[in-house]
C-alpha positions as CSV (number, residue, x, y, z in Angstrom):
1,X,26.7,-1.0,58.1
2,X,24.1,-3.0,56.3
3,X,21.7,0.0,56.2
4,X,24.4,2.1,54.6
5,X,25.0,-0.5,51.9
6,X,21.3,-0.8,51.2
7,X,20.9,3.0,51.0
8,X,23.8,3.3,48.5
9,X,22.4,0.5,46.4
10,X,18.9,2.1,46.4
11,X,20.3,5.4,45.3
12,X,22.2,3.8,42.4
13,X,19.1,2.0,41.2
14,X,16.9,5.1,41.5
15,X,19.3,7.0,39.2
16,X,18.9,4.3,36.6
17,X,15.1,4.2,36.5
18,X,14.5,4.4,32.7
19,X,12.3,1.6,31.3
20,X,14.3,-1.3,29.9
21,X,13.0,-2.5,26.5
22,X,12.9,-6.2,25.9
23,X,14.9,-6.3,22.6
24,X,17.5,-3.9,24.1
25,X,18.0,-6.2,27.1
26,X,18.3,-9.2,24.7
27,X,21.1,-7.4,22.8
28,X,22.8,-6.7,26.2
29,X,22.7,-10.4,26.9
30,X,24.2,-11.3,23.5
31,X,20.9,-12.5,22.1
32,X,20.7,-9.9,19.3
33,X,19.1,-12.3,16.8
34,X,16.3,-13.1,19.3
35,X,15.8,-9.3,19.9
36,X,15.5,-8.8,16.1
37,X,12.8,-11.6,16.0
38,X,10.9,-9.9,18.8
39,X,11.0,-6.5,17.1
40,X,9.8,-8.2,13.8
41,X,6.9,-10.0,15.4
42,X,5.7,-7.2,17.6
43,X,6.2,-4.2,15.3
44,X,7.1,-5.0,11.7
45,X,4.7,-7.9,11.0
46,X,1.6,-6.1,12.3
47,X,2.6,-2.9,10.5
48,X,3.0,-4.9,7.2
49,X,-0.4,-6.5,7.7
50,X,-2.0,-3.1,8.3
51,X,-0.4,-1.6,5.2
52,X,-1.4,-4.5,3.1
53,X,-5.0,-4.4,4.3
54,X,-5.1,-0.6,3.6
55,X,-3.7,-1.1,0.2
56,X,-6.3,-3.7,-0.8
57,X,-9.2,-1.6,0.7
58,X,-8.0,1.6,-1.0
59,X,-7.7,-0.2,-4.4
60,X,-11.1,-1.7,-4.0
61,X,-12.6,1.7,-3.1
62,X,-10.9,3.3,-6.2
63,X,-12.3,0.7,-8.5
64,X,-15.9,1.4,-7.5
65,X,-18.7,-1.1,-7.5
66,X,-18.5,-3.8,-10.0
67,X,-21.3,-4.2,-12.5
68,X,-23.2,-7.4,-11.4
69,X,-24.8,-8.9,-14.4
70,X,-26.7,-12.2,-14.4
71,X,-27.2,-12.2,-18.2
72,X,-24.3,-10.9,-20.2
73,X,-25.0,-9.2,-23.6
74,X,-22.8,-7.9,-26.3
75,X,-23.8,-4.2,-25.6
76,X,-21.5,-1.5,-24.3
77,X,-22.3,-2.2,-20.7
78,X,-22.0,-6.0,-21.1
79,X,-25.4,-6.5,-19.3
80,X,-28.7,-7.3,-20.8
81,X,-30.6,-5.1,-18.4
82,X,-28.6,-1.9,-19.3
83,X,-26.4,-1.3,-16.3
């Protein structure tokens, strides 16, 4: 009798073998706010950081190299040595 019960339980668990996501499980357990925090910290915050870094790097690349001038002058380039 116990073997029959175990076999039925194993079959039921094998049918439901899809991976359970952490935030999804937190929502099931009535902790939706904590699930939202987990999603923010693991997905949205790193994505925002990456996008911000790319924005800064792209803007720096578009601006080109700045003219480094040790001695400023009133000329068109602003540098005494002609750069």
